[in-house]
C-alpha positions as CSV (number, residue, x, y, z in Angstrom):
1,M,209.0,110.8,44.6
2,I,207.4,111.5,47.8
3,A,207.2,115.1,46.9
4,K,205.1,114.1,43.5
5,I,202.9,112.0,45.4
6,V,202.0,114.8,48.2
7,N,201.8,117.6,45.3
8,T,199.2,115.4,43.4
9,L,197.3,114.5,46.7
10,I,197.2,118.4,47.4
11,S,196.2,118.9,44.2
12,K,193.1,116.6,44.0
13,I,191.9,117.5,47.6
14,G,192.0,121.0,46.2
15,L,190.1,120.4,43.2
16,A,187.6,118.4,45.3
17,V,187.0,121.2,47.5
18,L,186.5,123.8,44.5
19,S,184.0,121.3,42.9
20,I,182.2,120.9,45.9
21,C,182.0,125.0,46.5
22,L,181.2,125.3,42.6
23,L,178.3,122.9,43.3
24,L,176.9,124.7,46.2
25,L,177.2,128.0,44.6
26,N,175.4,126.7,41.3
27,S,172.4,125.3,43.4
28,N,171.9,128.5,45.2
29,V,172.1,130.7,42.3
30,L,170.4,128.5,39.6
31,G,168.0,126.4,41.8
32,S,166.7,123.0,41.0
33,E,165.7,123.4,37.7
34,G,168.7,125.3,36.5
35,L,170.9,122.7,38.2
36,G,168.9,119.8,36.3
37,A,169.4,121.7,33.1
38,V,172.7,121.7,33.7
39,G,172.9,118.1,34.6
40,I,171.2,117.0,31.4
41,L,173.4,119.1,29.4
42,V,176.5,117.6,30.8
43,L,174.8,114.4,30.4
44,D,174.2,114.9,26.8
45,I,177.8,115.8,26.1
46,S,179.0,112.7,28.2
47,V,177.0,110.5,26.0
48,F,178.1,112.2,22.6
49,L,181.8,111.7,23.6
50,L,181.4,108.0,24.9
51,L,179.6,107.0,21.5
52,G,182.4,108.9,19.5
53,N,185.3,107.4,21.3
54,I,183.6,104.0,20.7
55,V,183.1,104.5,16.9
56,V,185.8,106.3,16.0
57,G,188.6,105.7,18.8
58,G,191.1,103.5,17.8
59,R,191.0,104.2,14.0
60,M,191.8,107.8,14.5
61,I,194.9,107.0,16.2
62,Y,195.7,104.0,13.7
63,H,195.3,106.6,10.6
64,A,197.1,109.3,12.5
65,S,200.2,107.5,12.4
66,R,199.4,106.9,8.5
67,L,199.8,110.9,8.0
């Protein structure tokens, strides 16, 4: 049990460090305009996924069990 907790904690910390490194690399390579464009793209995808989940979410699970 403790090993799973430690493994998960190390994985989360490693992912956070890699995410910060990627952010710094992107900001240096793309600049502020490119980073803003990437941010808007990610925001658009997140909004579409959120709306799709609200509209379709439970119905898809209900109908998938009927197939």
